[in-house]
N, C-alpha and C positions, 0 to 999 in steps of 0.2 A: 738339612745336612749339606755342608760344602762338598764340592766334588773331590777335593784332596782327602777329606775325612772319610768319604765313602770308599775311595780307593784304599786308604789305609785299613779300613775295616775289612775289606775284601781280601787283603793280602794273606789273611789266615787260610784262604782257599788254596794257596800255593802248596806244593809239597813241602814238608817240614824243612828239608835241607835248603830250600830257596827263600824261605820267609825272611830271614835276616838280611839277605842280599836285596830282596825286594824293598824292605824298609829303608835300607841304605840308599838305594836309587831314589826312592820317594823323598827322603830328607834332602838329597842333593838336587832334587828337581830334575833328575836325569830320566825323563819320561821315555826317551828313545830306548835306553838300556832296559828300563822296566818293561817296556812293550816287548822287547826281544826275549827277556827272561820269561815272560808269561807265554809267549808263542812257543818257546822251547819247552816249557813245562807241559803245555797242552799236547805237543807232539810226543814227549816222553811218556805221558800218562796213557795216551792212546796206544802207543807201541807196546808198553809194558802190559797193559790189560789184555791185549790180543795175544801175548806170548804164552808159551806153555807153562812158564813159571814166573808169573808177575811179581814184582817187588811189592811188598805190603805197603810201603810208603806211597806208592802210586795207586794201589787199590783203594786206599783210604781217601783219596782225593775225589771230591764231587766235581765232575767234569763240567756239569751245567753251571755251577757257581764260578768255576774257573773261567768259563767263557763269559760270564757276567763281568768278571774283573777285566777281561780283555776289552769288552765293549765299553766299560767305563773309562778305561785309559784311552781308547781310540777317540771317544767323544771329547774327552778333556783336551787331548793333544790337538784335535781339530779346532776346538774353541780358542786355545791360546795361540796357535800358529796360523789359523785360518785354513780354509779348504784349499787343496791343491787345484791349480787350474791347468789347462792344456799347455799354457805358456811355461808354467813351472816345470812340467814334465819334459819339455823340449830341451831344457838346460841341464837335466840330470845326467 
């Protein structure tokens, strides 16, 4: 399975309200926005699950699988952009 296909398959691990946006970012090859969306989803799921009245949408999310999606995106971005070096960080 190709990396983009694997990421597409894992998009269903996002909260339902984020899945369409995730697919849109993937189609546009906007991996930075996709990465931010997944990071945000992880934080929202963690926060909601710890709250007194968690949202069902977030309770239904498999956090482990969502973290797997994040890992796949991180690896793919590094493959296409190359790893950051110390020199790159100096110019940020």
